[in-house]
C-alpha positions in Angstrom: 167.6 -27.7 201.6 164.3 -25.8 201.0 161.2 -26.7 203.0 157.6 -25.5 202.2 155.7 -25.8 205.5 152.0 -25.4 206.4 150.9 -23.9 203.1 147.6 -24.4 201.2 147.9 -24.7 197.5 144.6 -24.8 195.6 142.8 -23.9 192.4 145.5 -24.5 189.7 145.3 -25.5 186.0 148.5 -27.7 186.2 150.4 -29.6 188.8 150.2 -28.4 192.4 153.9 -28.5 193.3 157.1 -29.6 191.6 160.4 -30.5 193.2 162.4 -30.7 190.0 165.9 -32.0 191.0 168.0 -30.7 193.8 168.6 -32.3 197.2 167.0 -32.3 200.6 163.9 -30.4 199.6 160.6 -31.1 201.4 156.9 -30.3 201.2 155.7 -30.6 204.8 152.3 -30.3 206.4 150.7 -28.7 203.2 147.3 -29.0 201.7 147.2 -29.5 197.9 143.8 -29.6 196.2 141.6 -28.6 193.2 144.4 -28.7 190.6 143.7 -29.9 187.1 146.7 -32.2 186.8 148.3 -34.1 189.7 149.1 -32.9 193.2 152.9 -33.0 193.0 156.1 -34.2 191.2 159.2 -35.2 193.1 162.6 -35.9 191.5 166.3 -35.3 192.5 167.7 -36.9 195.6 166.5 -37.0 199.2 163.4 -35.0 198.3 159.8 -35.7 199.3 156.4 -34.8 200.6 155.4 -35.5 204.2 152.5 -35.0 206.6 150.4 -33.5 203.8 146.9 -33.9 202.3 146.6 -34.3 198.5 143.0 -34.4 197.4 140.4 -33.6 194.8 142.9 -33.5 191.9 142.1 -34.0 188.2 144.8 -36.5 187.2 146.7 -38.1 190.1 148.3 -37.6 193.5 152.1 -37.6 193.7 154.5 -38.8 191.0 158.1 -39.7 192.1 161.1 -40.5 190.1 164.9 -40.6 190.7 167.8 -43.0 191.1 170.0 -44.7 188.5 168.7 -47.9 186.9 172.2 -49.0 185.7 174.2 -48.4 188.9 171.3 -48.9 191.4 172.2 -45.7 193.2 169.3 -44.8 195.4 167.5 -41.5 195.1 165.9 -41.8 198.5 162.9 -39.7 197.5 159.7 -40.3 199.5 156.0 -39.8 200.1 155.5 -40.2 203.8 152.6 -39.7 206.3 150.3 -38.3 203.7 146.5 -38.6 203.1 145.8 -39.0 199.3 142.2 -39.2 198.1 139.8 -38.3 195.3 142.7 -38.0 192.8 141.0 -38.9 189.6 138.2 -36.4 189.1 138.9 -35.7 185.4 140.4 -39.0 184.2 139.3 -42.4 185.7 142.1 -44.6 184.2 145.9 -44.4 184.2 146.0 -42.0 187.1 147.5 -43.0 190.5 147.6 -42.0 194.1 151.4 -42.4 194.0 153.5 -43.3 191.0 157.1 -44.4 191.4 158.2 -44.0 187.8 161.6 -45.4 186.7 162.5 -45.2 190.4 165.4 -46.7 192.4 165.4 -46.6 196.1 162.4 -44.5 196.7 159.6 -45.1 199.2 155.9 -44.7 200.1 155.3 -44.9 203.8 152.6 -44.4 206.3 150.1 -43.0 203.8 146.3 -43.4 203.6 145.2 -43.7 199.9 141.5 -44.0 199.1 138.4 -43.2 197.0 139.4 -43.6 193.4 138.4 -45.7 190.4 142.0 -46.8 189.6 145.2 -47.6 191.3 146.6 -46.5 194.6 150.3 -47.1 193.8 152.0 -47.9 190.5 155.7 -48.7 190.7 158.4 -49.3 188.1 162.1 -49.6 189.0 164.2 -51.3 191.6 164.7 -51.5 195.3 161.7 -49.3 196.1 159.7 -49.8 199.4 156.0 -49.5 200.0 155.2 -50.0 203.7 152.8 -49.2 206.5 150.2 -47.7 204.2 146.4 -48.1 204.5 144.8 -48.5 201.1 141.0 -48.8 200.7 138.1 -47.9 198.4 140.3 -47.9 195.3 140.1 -49.9 191.9 136.4 -49.2 192.2 135.7 -49.1 188.5 138.5 -51.0 186.8 139.5 -54.6 186.2 142.8 -56.4 185.6 144.7 -54.0 187.8 146.0 -54.0 191.4 145.6 -51.4 194.2 149.4 -51.7 194.1 150.5 -52.7 190.6 153.6 -53.2 188.5 154.3 -54.8 185.1 156.2 -55.2 181.9 159.8 -54.6 182.8 162.0 -57.6 183.4 164.8 -55.3 184.8 162.7 -54.4 187.9 164.0 -56.2 191.0 164.3 -55.9 194.7 161.0 -54.1 195.3 159.3 -54.6 198.7 155.6 -54.4 199.7 155.2 -54.9 203.4 153.1 -54.1 206.4 150.3 -52.5 204.5 146.5 -52.8 205.1 144.1 -53.3 202.2 140.3 -53.4 202.5 137.1 -52.6 200.5 138.8 -53.0 197.1 137.0 -53.6 193.9 133.4 -52.8 193.1 130.3 -53.6 195.2 128.2 -53.0 192.1 129.8 -54.1 188.8 130.2 -57.9 188.3 133.1 -59.2 186.4 135.7 -56.5 187.5 138.6 -58.5 188.9 141.3 -56.3 190.4 143.6 -57.4 193.1 145.3 -55.9 196.2 148.8 -56.6 194.8 149.3 -57.5 191.1 152.7 -58.2 189.5 152.0 -58.4 185.8 153.5 -59.5 182.5 157.0 -60.7 183.5 157.8 -58.5 186.4 160.1 -60.4 188.8 161.9 -60.4 192.2 159.1 -58.8 194.3 158.8 -59.4 198.0 155.3 -59.1 199.5 155.0 -59.9 203.2 153.4 -58.8 206.5 150.3 -57.3 204.8 146.7 -57.5 206.0 144.2 -58.0 203.2 140.5 -57.8 203.5 137.6 -57.8 203.7 137.4 -57.3 199.9 134.4 -57.1 197.5 133.5 -60.5 196.0 135.2 -60.1 192.6 138.5 -58.8 194.0 141.6 -61.0 194.4 144.1 -60.6 197.2 147.2 -61.3 195.0 147.7 -61.9 191.4 151.0 -63.1 189.8 151.1 -63.0 186.0 154.3 -64.7 184.8 157.7 -63.4 186.0 159.9 -65.3 188.4 161.2 -65.1 191.9 158.1 -63.3 193.2 157.7 -64.1 196.9 154.4 -63.7 198.8 154.6 -64.9 202.4 153.4 -64.2 206.0 150.4 -62.2 204.9 147.0 -62.2 206.7 143.8 -62.7 204.8 140.6 -61.4 206.5 137.2 -62.9 205.3 
């Protein structure tokens, strides 16, 4: 039950902020920038970051974990109403605007994520929700990835990607780079993708890519240009 409100955090050699366990802790209306690692780490239960700006970080935006993979007890951690941009200044690959790592029942909602060479959201786990986000100008210098991406864990199920907007993905310069707006890779299954608006995209970019897996459902999405 601790809230950090309206504080600017800048100029650090490690992560901006950590909520390491606990319950009902919140970073609200803060500005996190110019840190060498990522902007923040969230774990525990019912913890999150909201209404904040995470930008100009060396190695990622916000990393979220929590929940129980065996019992499917939700952590209910969140990243909500945040602006996340320019989050890969030191490392161009394997850094993410938001990473839901080994997560159960966590969410990314109403965020704008943009201006990065790699992914906006990477998720691994079950029953996570990514909704009402605006994602643009990402995967600018990488191929075989998605602006929202998952892969390589057959246990993952019940994740939902809905009501997001994607545009200006991929590279306007480099031919042969083929990212996607949403990519479920290498056996990941039981994903629901609906109600999203995709496009316009750069020529080499796919809207969706499904690589093996089963019971992945893509429906009621709108493709522009």
